[in-house]
LOSEMAR-857091 format. One record per residue: residue in one letter; x, y, z of N, C-alpha, C in turn. Coordinates in pm, 1 decimal. Layout:
<nodes>
NODE;A;X;Y;Z;X;Y;Z;X;Y;Z $
...
</nodes>
This chain:
<nodes>
NODE;M;3266.0;-8480.3;182.3;3341.3;-8607.4;188.8;3413.0;-8717.2;56.0 $
NODE;Q;3440.7;-8717.6;24.1;3498.2;-8825.3;-85.6;3522.7;-9000.3;20.7 $
NODE;L;3445.1;-9083.7;-44.9;3416.3;-9210.7;-25.0;3527.5;-9306.3;-100.5 $
NODE;S;3591.8;-9415.2;-18.8;3647.4;-9475.4;-67.7;3624.0;-9647.7;-10.3 $
NODE;W;3681.9;-9748.2;-64.4;3652.4;-9907.9;-36.1;3668.3;-9911.3;107.9 $
NODE;S;3767.2;-9835.1;185.5;3807.7;-9871.8;343.5;3733.4;-9769.3;427.5 $
NODE;N;3576.3;-9694.8;350.3;3487.7;-9610.6;465.9;3334.3;-9697.0;423.5 $
NODE;S;3371.5;-9832.1;519.7;3212.5;-9910.5;496.8;3094.9;-9823.9;551.5 $
NODE;A;3125.2;-9752.9;619.8;2997.8;-9686.4;702.4;2973.9;-9564.4;627.5 $
NODE;G;3052.8;-9454.7;570.5;2992.4;-9372.7;510.5;2997.7;-9402.4;365.8 $
NODE;I;3007.8;-9527.0;285.0;2928.0;-9580.6;184.5;2807.6;-9610.9;206.7 $
NODE;A;2746.6;-9700.5;326.1;2630.1;-9744.2;353.2;2541.3;-9632.8;398.3 $
NODE;T;2593.4;-9528.2;468.8;2506.8;-9386.8;494.2;2490.8;-9346.7;337.0 $
NODE;A;2577.1;-9344.4;238.7;2560.3;-9232.9;88.6;2406.6;-9356.4;34.4 $
NODE;L;2410.2;-9483.6;30.2;2341.7;-9554.8;-9.6;2197.6;-9556.3;51.1 $
NODE;L;2221.9;-9512.5;144.4;2065.9;-9500.2;259.5;2021.1;-9378.3;219.8 $
NODE;E;2086.1;-9257.4;214.8;2079.2;-9134.0;158.8;2032.0;-9117.7;47.7 $
NODE;V;2087.0;-9213.8;-84.8;2066.1;-9205.0;-217.2;1940.6;-9292.0;-262.6 $
NODE;Y;2023.9;-9396.6;-196.9;1862.8;-9514.5;-243.0;1779.2;-9519.3;-108.1 $
NODE;P;1692.6;-9524.3;-64.2;1619.7;-9560.4;69.4;1519.8;-9614.7;30.2 $
NODE;D;1459.8;-9649.0;-24.9;1335.3;-9759.7;-84.7;1378.5;-9887.9;-119.0 $
NODE;T;1542.1;-9892.3;-178.6;1604.3;-10012.0;-266.4;1551.5;-10111.4;-164.5 $
NODE;D;1533.7;-10279.4;-215.8;1529.0;-10354.8;-160.0;1665.3;-10427.8;-153.0 $
NODE;R;1698.4;-10378.5;-16.9;1885.5;-10484.9;-8.5;1876.1;-10592.4;-20.5 $
NODE;L;1785.8;-10648.6;42.2;1779.2;-10854.3;41.6;1814.0;-10837.2;-123.9 $
NODE;S;1738.9;-10805.3;-237.7;1735.8;-10863.7;-335.2;1846.0;-10836.4;-431.7 $
NODE;L;1922.1;-10752.7;-395.4;2038.1;-10723.9;-481.4;2145.5;-10795.5;-484.7 $
NODE;S;2204.8;-10785.0;-578.6;2308.9;-10881.7;-641.7;2469.7;-10821.7;-624.1 $
NODE;H;2522.8;-10861.4;-609.3;2706.2;-10790.2;-582.1;2728.9;-10707.4;-686.5 $
NODE;D;2690.6;-10737.7;-828.1;2681.6;-10650.5;-942.1;2602.7;-10522.8;-920.2 $
NODE;Q;2457.6;-10586.4;-899.9;2389.1;-10443.6;-843.3;2462.2;-10345.7;-763.0 $
NODE;L;2468.2;-10433.5;-631.8;2543.5;-10348.7;-521.5;2667.5;-10284.3;-568.2 $
NODE;L;2772.0;-10339.3;-648.0;2859.0;-10267.2;-674.9;2838.9;-10130.9;-752.1 $
NODE;Q;2736.4;-10155.5;-830.4;2704.0;-10053.0;-931.4;2633.4;-9961.9;-874.3 $
NODE;L;2575.0;-9940.2;-803.8;2515.8;-9849.9;-695.7;2626.7;-9778.2;-609.2 $
NODE;I;2753.7;-9885.9;-547.3;2817.4;-9767.8;-482.2;2929.6;-9675.3;-611.7 $
NODE;V;2975.3;-9745.8;-688.5;3072.8;-9677.5;-769.3;2983.2;-9575.0;-823.6 $
NODE;S;2820.6;-9582.7;-845.9;2768.8;-9455.4;-933.6;2751.3;-9322.8;-774.1 $
NODE;L;2732.3;-9370.7;-666.5;2776.9;-9281.4;-571.9;2835.2;-9116.5;-601.6 $
NODE;P;2774.2;-9005.3;-621.6;2844.2;-8929.4;-650.2;2968.7;-8899.8;-547.7 $
NODE;N;3032.1;-8913.5;-437.1;3150.0;-8867.3;-380.0;3222.9;-8995.3;-372.4 $
NODE;F;3192.1;-9112.3;-425.9;3275.7;-9221.5;-471.5;3412.1;-9211.0;-563.4 $
NODE;K;3509.8;-9201.1;-492.3;3613.9;-9140.1;-585.1;3783.3;-9265.7;-560.4 $
NODE;D;3700.7;-9405.6;-594.6;3793.9;-9522.3;-590.1;3819.4;-9614.0;-674.7 $
NODE;A;3870.1;-9713.0;-677.6;3839.1;-9839.9;-812.1;3719.0;-9845.0;-807.2 $
NODE;A;3671.7;-9944.4;-943.0;3575.8;-9967.0;-951.8;3516.2;-10102.6;-939.6 $
NODE;S;3629.9;-10195.1;-840.7;3595.3;-10272.8;-780.4;3666.1;-10283.4;-631.3 $
NODE;P;3586.2;-10367.7;-530.0;3655.1;-10396.3;-405.7;3771.7;-10431.4;-427.4 $
NODE;P;3900.1;-10417.5;-316.1;3978.2;-10539.6;-302.8;3977.8;-10664.0;-267.8 $
NODE;K;3897.0;-10657.2;-220.7;3781.6;-10783.6;-165.3;3680.6;-10828.1;-170.7 $
NODE;P;3621.9;-10943.2;-245.8;3475.5;-10949.5;-275.5;3382.5;-10901.4;-83.6 $
NODE;A;3450.6;-10967.9;-1.8;3425.5;-10945.0;117.0;3296.1;-10795.7;174.4 $
NODE;Y;3426.2;-10709.0;81.5;3391.1;-10568.6;111.3;3274.5;-10510.3;65.7 $
NODE;L;3176.4;-10585.3;-19.6;3083.4;-10590.2;-76.4;2927.7;-10645.0;17.4 $
NODE;D;2958.9;-10765.6;98.3;2883.1;-10777.4;190.8;2931.8;-10763.5;328.3 $
NODE;H;2995.9;-10672.9;371.2;3018.6;-10593.8;499.6;2991.1;-10431.9;435.9 $
NODE;I;2968.2;-10395.3;326.1;2902.0;-10284.4;314.5;2767.4;-10282.3;314.5 $
NODE;L;2696.5;-10415.0;248.1;2544.2;-10447.3;286.4;2502.4;-10484.3;362.4 $
NODE;W;2557.8;-10576.9;452.1;2525.2;-10581.2;632.8;2515.4;-10414.5;700.3 $
NODE;T;2619.2;-10321.1;635.0;2674.8;-10219.8;772.6;2500.5;-10153.0;716.7 $
NODE;W;2435.1;-10121.5;564.5;2352.2;-10035.9;517.9;2220.5;-10113.5;595.4 $
NODE;M;2237.5;-10244.1;592.9;2089.4;-10285.4;635.2;2102.1;-10269.4;783.5 $
NODE;R;2251.8;-10279.0;834.7;2221.6;-10216.1;995.5;2179.7;-10068.5;1025.3 $
NODE;I;2212.1;-9995.8;976.7;2190.3;-9834.9;962.8;2027.2;-9838.4;938.5 $
NODE;A;2023.3;-9864.1;828.2;1920.6;-9850.4;781.4;1745.5;-9922.7;920.7 $
NODE;D;1807.0;-9991.7;927.0;1703.4;-10095.2;1051.7;1730.3;-9972.6;1157.6 $
NODE;T;1847.0;-9925.4;1208.9;1832.9;-9870.6;1306.0;1755.2;-9705.7;1335.2 $
NODE;G;1659.5;-9698.4;1270.9;1622.7;-9575.5;1164.0;1722.8;-9467.9;1150.7 $
NODE;F;1839.9;-9447.7;1116.7;1907.5;-9397.1;1027.9;1841.3;-9265.2;963.7 $
NODE;E;1854.5;-9118.8;961.3;1737.5;-9053.4;886.5;1878.0;-8975.3;850.8 $
NODE;G;1995.1;-8949.9;818.0;2087.6;-8890.8;795.7;2136.7;-8777.3;845.5 $
NODE;T;2252.4;-8702.7;813.6;2348.7;-8655.9;898.9;2335.0;-8510.7;913.0 $
NODE;G;2239.8;-8411.0;788.7;2178.6;-8305.6;760.1;2041.7;-8285.7;807.8 $
</nodes>
């Protein structure tokens, strides 16, 4: 599945799968952006349409991680 800025849940899930041990609370927006655009299936512009996208993705990533998400496969 290709990821784009419009799929925050997909990006958050992929971040959890690829970077499970990352300290999400210590990430800057620039660091988060680099992690997102380096995801293997990310196929969108190198920056989000609005900076708030990064906050939403980070919040979603934390929420998924806190619920004990183990991946889809």
